[in-house]
N, C-alpha and C positions, 0 to 999 in steps of 0.2 A: 505496498500500500505506501507505504511513504517513498520507494522507487519510482510508482508512477507519479507521484504527487511532484516528487523534483525533476520529473522528464517532466511536467505539465509548466511547470514554470521554468524550465529551460526555452519551451518551445515559445513557452509566451514570449518570452525576453528576447528572442531570437526574428519573430514574425515582429515583433515592433520594432527592434530597431533596424529595418528595412526601409519605413517611412520618414522621411524627414520634409522640413520648410527650413526654405532658403533663400533669402532675398540680396542680391547685389546692388550695390547704385554706386556709380559713378558721374558726379558731377563736375564739370569744367570750369563752371563759372560761378558765377554766384546764388543765391539763394535770398529770395527778400518776401517777408508777411509781413503785412501791415493792418491790422484793424484799428479802428478809433471809430468815435460817436455811435454806438451803438452796433456796430460792424464787427462780422465774424466772419476771418480767412482761415482759413486751411488750407496746408499743401502737405498731400499722403504719396513719396514717391518711393517704391517697392516696399509696399506698408500692408500689414492686414488691421484693419481700422475695426472696432466694434465688435464683433465675435471671435470668435476662436474657429480657426482654421480646418479643416480637412487635412490628413496627411497627402503627403507629395506635391505639396503647396511650391511652385518655386517663382522667382519674380525677377526678373534681370533688367535694369534700366540703367541709362547711358544716356547723360541731359549733355550736350556739346555745343552751352550757350547757359544763360543764365533763368531763374523763373521770378516774377514778378507778381506778385497775386497782394491783391488790397482790397479791405471792402472798409466802407464809411457809411455813416446815415441810414444806419440799421437794414444795410445790403449785405449778403452773405454771397463770399467768393472761394470757390474751390478751385484747386488743381487737384488732380488723380490720375497717374503715370504708373503702369502695371501696378497696381493696387487693390484690394478687393474689402472694398469697405460694407460692413454691415451684411455679409455674405459669407457663408461657413463652410462652402464645397472645395474641394480642390483644386485649383485653377496653375497652370501655365504661360504666362505672359513675358514678351520680351520688346522692349521698348527702345528704340533709338530717337530722341529727338533734338533740335535744338532750342534755338530761345523762346518763351512765351510770357506772353504778357496778359491776366486775367484782372479784370475789376468789376468790383457793385459798387452803387449808393442807393440810395434816397428807398429802402425798400425794397430794391431788386436782387436778382438771382443771378450770378454767372457762373456757370460749371465749368470745366475742362476735363474732358476723363478720355485721357489715351492708353488703349490696351487694359483697361480696369472693368472690374463688377462691382458695379454698385446696387446693392436695392438700397432704395429710402426708404 
């Protein structure tokens, strides 16, 4: 009985070790994320946000430039690159971009999603 229990634990550990979550991000420029006057600004690059992701989740993002994201006056601005936002599945995203500029103001919403899985 003890041998079977040990064998079961060993098998469980071996199976668990196969699954992996990997995020690789390279940014060659700058990242500017700014909010004021009740604005909300977020930048997610090679990220998992809001939920525990599934196994075998891989994100690779290369930014050859800068990311500029601003929100003001109650606006909501978001940049999601190679990210899993509020989604718990397994994903494989590869993204390569240049400079991105995003802005929202006056209660408006502006969102840039490239190679991302986003669930509101």
